[in-house]
N, C-alpha and C positions, 0 to 999 in steps of 0.2 A: 504494500500500500504506500502511495506517495502523497505527501501533503505539501502544498505550496505555502511558504511563509508569507503572511499578509504584508503587502507593501514592498516586497522584494521579488527577485527572480529566482531565489533559492528554493530548492525542492528538498524536503526531508523524507527519506525513505524509511518506512517502519515495517519491520518483519513481525508478523503476528504468529504466535505459537498456540496451537489448540491445547486447552487445559480441561474443559468440561464438555461432556456430551449434552445433547439437547434434553435427554431424559433427566440427567443430573440437575440441570438448570431448572427444568420445569418442577421437579419434585422439591428442589430447594425452596423455590418461591411458594409452592403449596404448603410446605412445612412452615415457612415464615408466616404465611397468611393465616394459618390455623393457630400458630403459637400466640399471636397477638390477641385474638378474642379469648383464647384460653387463659392468658395472663390477666386480661381485664375482668373477665367473669370470675375467675378464680380469686382475684383480689377482692371482688365484691363479696364473695362467699366467705373469704378468710378474715376480712377486716370487721371487727365488731362494730365500729362506728358507721358501717355501711349496711347494717342489718335490715333497715327498712326497705332497701332495694332487693334484699334476698327473701322477702316474705310476700305472700299473696301471689297474684298473677304475675307481678314483676319478677318475683323469685322463681316461679315456674319457667318463665321465659329465659332468665339468666342460666338456670340449670340445663335447659334444653340446648341453648347455644353452647354451653360448656361441654356437654356430652357429645354433641355432633362434631364439634371441633376436635375433641379428644379422640374420637374414632378415626377421623381423617389423619390426625397427627401421628397416631400409632400405626395407622395403615400405610403411611408413606414409606418408612424403611422396609416394611414387609414387602411392599410392591417392588421396591428397588431390588431387594434380595431375589425376588422371583424373576425379574426381567433382566438384571445384569449381575448375576451372582459372582462372576469372575472379577469384575471391577470392584464389587463390594469387598471381596476377600483381599484384593490388592490394597484397598483403602484401609481395611482393618489392620493388616500387617504393618502399614506405615503409621497408623494412629497409635499402635502399641509399641512402636520402636522408639526408645529413648536412649541417648548416650551423653557423653560429656559436652557435645555441641549444643544440646538442649539446655544444659546447665549454664553454658556460656551465653546462650540466647536470652535466658531469663535474667542473667546478670546484666546484659547489655540492653535489655528492652527499654528501660526508663531513659537512659542517655540517648538511645536511638530514636524512639518515638516521641519523646518530649523535648529533648535538647538537640536532636538532629545530627548526632555524631554517626555518620554513615559508615565509618571504617571499623566500628567495634563489633559488628554482628557476624557470627560464624555462618558458614554455608548451611543451607537448609534444603530439604527435599521438596517434593511437590506441594506439601503442606508444611508450613513452618511450625515451630513449637507451640505458639499460641493457638493456631488453627487446630492442631491436633488435640490440645487440651480442651478446646471448645467442643470438638467432636466427641471426645471421651465423656465429658460432662453431660452433653446433650444426650448421648446414647444411654448412659447410666440413668440420667434423669427420666428419659422415656420409659425405661424398664421399671423404675420406681413408681412412676405415675400409673403404669398399667397394673403393677402388682398391688398397689394400695387403692387405686381408683375403682377397679372392678368390684372388689368386695364392698366398697363404700356405696357403689351404685346398686348392686344386685342383692347384697346380703344384709342391708341395714335392717335391724330388728331380729336377725338370725344369729348375729355374733354378739358377744358380751359388750356392754357399753365401754368398758375399759379398753378392749381391743379396738373398738371403733375409734375411740379418741386417740389411741396410739397411731392408727392409720392416718387420721387427719393430721396429726403433728408431723409424721414422716412425709406425707404428701405436701404439707406446707413448707417444710425445710427444703425439699426438692424444688419446689416452686421458687423459693428465694435464691437458691444456688444457681439454677438454670436462668432465672431472670437477670441476675447480676452478670452472668456470662453472656447473655444475649445483648445486654446494653453495651458491654465492652466490645463485643463482636460488631455491633451496629456502628459504634463510634469509629472503630478502625476501618471498617469496610466502606462506610458512607461519608463520614465527616472528616477523618484525618487526611490532610493534603498529600501525604507521602504514599498513601495506600489506595488512591483512587482507582488504580487498575484492578484491584480486587473486585470492585463493583462492576467494572467493564467485563471482567472474566465471567461473572455470574449473569451478565446480560447477553453477551455475545459468545461466550465460551473460549475466548482467547486472551492472551497477555502479550505484551511486546517483548521482543528479544532482550532489550536492555533491562526490563523489569524482571524477567526470568533470571538473567545473570546476577542481578543484585540481590533479589529476594529469595531465589530458589536455585542457588548455584549447583547443588547436588543433583537436582532434577535436570538442569540444563547441561552441565559438563559431565555428569557421572560422579558417583560417590568418591572414588579414588582420586581423580584429578582435582575435584573441588576442594577436598580436604588438604591435599598436597599444596595447592595454591594458597589456601588460607594459612596453613602452618608456616609456609615459607615467608609470607608477608608479615607474620606475627612472631617470627623467630627472634629470640632474645640475642642481642649482640654479645660477642665474647668479651670477657673482661679485659682490661688493659694489660694485665700480666700475661694472659693467655695469648694475646695478640703479639706481645713481645717475644714470647717463647716460640 
């Protein structure tokens, strides 16, 4: 793709690299579209000061929306597993793969994303450490929502009150954790100026070559080459005595 710089005769060539399939992007937006009403209706049901909205016909409507959104929210990963099982397994292997570079990423995240120190971040695969953490939290949260939500929906009155209250608490904690992670994810993907191509990739399925090199060097260069390049650029210089010797 070529873009002419406004007011000049210069042409900027951009090479786009595929990152997400059409199905992945579609299911991502469906998942997002269901999480938002889930969070809003769940907050109404969870917050004591909003109890008037959770009673009567309004309460029935809130619960109906919450349950419909919950079915779709839980159904999305199941549908993905059915339609693209090999890509799902590929993602899961990457999501669960952590090493010293992830610790370095966490250490450098604040200087990088807040202070703009570009040279401090280690190479990352197709999903960086933060994205993998978000995926793990979202996956575990979805499982917790299902395990606690199903008996709360279908077995109320059949299980002891203490057990039901425990399920409500666990459900609420999962909501808080996933909600915080969603807000961080939203900020980095939509608001943060350095990460705008994350939103582009989820709209069109591609990222630029330069973005892939900077943010996902392991994916772009390959693990061995990317790590060698980073280690070489961050190699500690020899001491003055060693240089003399």
